[in-house]
C-alpha positions as CSV (number, residue, x, y, z in Angstrom):
1,M,-11.9,257.1,-202.3
2,A,-12.2,258.1,-198.8
3,G,-9.7,256.6,-196.4
4,E,-6.8,256.4,-198.9
5,P,-3.6,257.7,-197.4
6,Q,-2.1,260.9,-198.8
7,I,1.4,260.8,-200.1
8,T,4.0,263.3,-201.5
9,I,6.9,262.1,-203.6
10,V,9.8,263.7,-205.4
11,G,11.2,261.8,-208.3
12,H,11.8,261.6,-212.1
13,V,9.3,261.0,-214.8
14,G,10.0,257.5,-216.2
15,K,8.3,258.1,-219.6
16,D,6.3,260.8,-221.3
17,P,2.7,260.9,-220.0
18,E,0.0,259.4,-222.2
19,L,-3.5,260.9,-222.4
20,K,-6.7,258.8,-222.7
21,I,-10.3,259.7,-222.8
22,T,-12.8,257.6,-220.8
23,K,-16.2,256.6,-222.3
24,A,-17.7,259.4,-220.3
25,G,-15.4,261.9,-222.0
26,V,-13.1,262.5,-219.0
27,S,-9.4,262.9,-219.7
28,V,-6.8,261.0,-217.7
29,A,-3.0,261.0,-218.1
30,S,-0.9,258.1,-216.9
31,F,2.9,258.0,-216.4
32,S,5.4,256.6,-214.0
33,V,7.7,258.3,-211.5
34,A,10.9,256.8,-210.1
35,V,12.0,257.7,-206.6
36,T,15.6,256.9,-205.7
37,P,16.9,257.7,-202.2
38,R,20.5,258.9,-202.0
39,K,22.9,258.4,-199.0
40,K,26.1,260.1,-198.2
41,E,28.9,257.7,-197.8
42,G,32.3,259.1,-197.1
43,D,33.1,261.8,-199.7
44,G,30.5,260.7,-202.1
45,W,26.8,259.7,-202.6
46,T,25.3,256.4,-203.4
47,D,21.9,255.6,-204.8
48,G,19.5,253.4,-202.9
49,E,16.9,251.1,-204.4
50,T,14.5,252.8,-206.8
51,T,10.7,252.7,-206.1
52,W,8.4,253.2,-209.0
53,F,4.9,254.8,-208.8
54,R,2.2,254.7,-211.4
55,I,0.6,258.1,-211.6
56,S,-3.0,259.0,-212.8
57,A,-3.8,262.6,-213.4
58,W,-7.4,263.5,-214.2
59,H,-9.2,266.3,-216.1
60,R,-7.1,269.5,-216.7
61,D,-4.2,268.2,-214.5
62,G,-3.9,265.2,-216.9
63,E,-4.0,267.4,-220.0
64,A,-1.4,269.8,-218.5
65,A,0.8,266.8,-217.6
66,V,0.8,265.6,-221.2
67,E,1.6,269.1,-222.4
68,T,4.5,269.9,-220.0
69,L,6.1,266.7,-218.6
70,R,8.8,264.8,-220.4
71,K,10.8,261.7,-219.5
72,G,13.5,262.7,-217.0
73,D,11.8,265.8,-215.6
74,R,12.1,266.1,-211.8
75,V,8.6,266.4,-210.3
76,I,6.8,266.6,-207.0
77,I,3.5,264.7,-206.8
78,Q,0.9,264.8,-204.1
79,G,-2.1,262.6,-204.1
80,R,-4.0,259.5,-202.8
81,F,-1.8,256.4,-202.5
82,S,-2.9,252.8,-203.1
83,T,-1.4,249.5,-204.1
84,S,-2.6,246.7,-206.3
85,T,-1.2,243.2,-207.0
86,Y,-1.3,241.0,-210.0
87,D,0.2,237.6,-211.0
88,K,2.9,237.6,-213.7
89,D,4.3,234.2,-214.6
90,G,3.5,232.8,-211.2
91,V,5.1,235.7,-209.3
92,T,2.9,238.2,-207.4
93,M,3.7,241.8,-208.5
94,T,2.8,244.9,-206.4
95,V,2.1,248.2,-208.1
96,N,2.3,251.5,-206.2
97,E,-0.3,253.9,-207.5
98,I,-1.0,257.6,-206.9
99,T,-4.1,259.5,-208.0
100,S,-2.6,262.9,-208.2
101,E,-4.1,266.0,-206.7
102,A,-1.2,268.3,-207.4
103,I,1.8,268.0,-209.8
104,G,4.8,270.4,-209.8
105,V,7.8,270.5,-212.0
106,I,11.1,271.1,-210.2
107,P,13.3,273.3,-212.4
108,K,16.8,272.1,-213.2
109,P,19.4,274.0,-211.3
110,A,20.9,276.9,-213.2
111,K,24.5,276.4,-214.4
112,P,27.0,278.5,-212.4
113,A,27.9,281.7,-214.1
114,T,31.4,281.8,-215.6
115,K,33.7,284.7,-214.9
116,Q,33.1,286.0,-218.4
117,E,29.3,286.1,-217.9
118,V,29.5,288.1,-214.6
119,S,32.2,290.5,-215.7
120,A,31.3,294.2,-215.8
121,P,30.6,295.6,-219.3
122,W,33.2,298.4,-218.9
């Protein structure tokens, strides 16, 4: 919808995406992404509070998400942000939702080469 704010997040996939087909025959994948800020404290790092986002990926993007994304993958998501609320056992719950416009997988860092791996063959 027009007027929805754009957002970009970097986080980890919470569970494998699930694909559904609407009555109109349109594919949509849904999955969650956890974003946890990290702060440097002294010599180490500490994790902040995790924020969860519900992601909807439509058409080919959704199909590609189901084919390629797995729980734990680090991703960058850009899309339209909205929130919704519902009542659960007398408590109002808020859901952060993103309708994705772009999804990228962030590759895991390569392991450092060992001395044996980088030694010359002669």
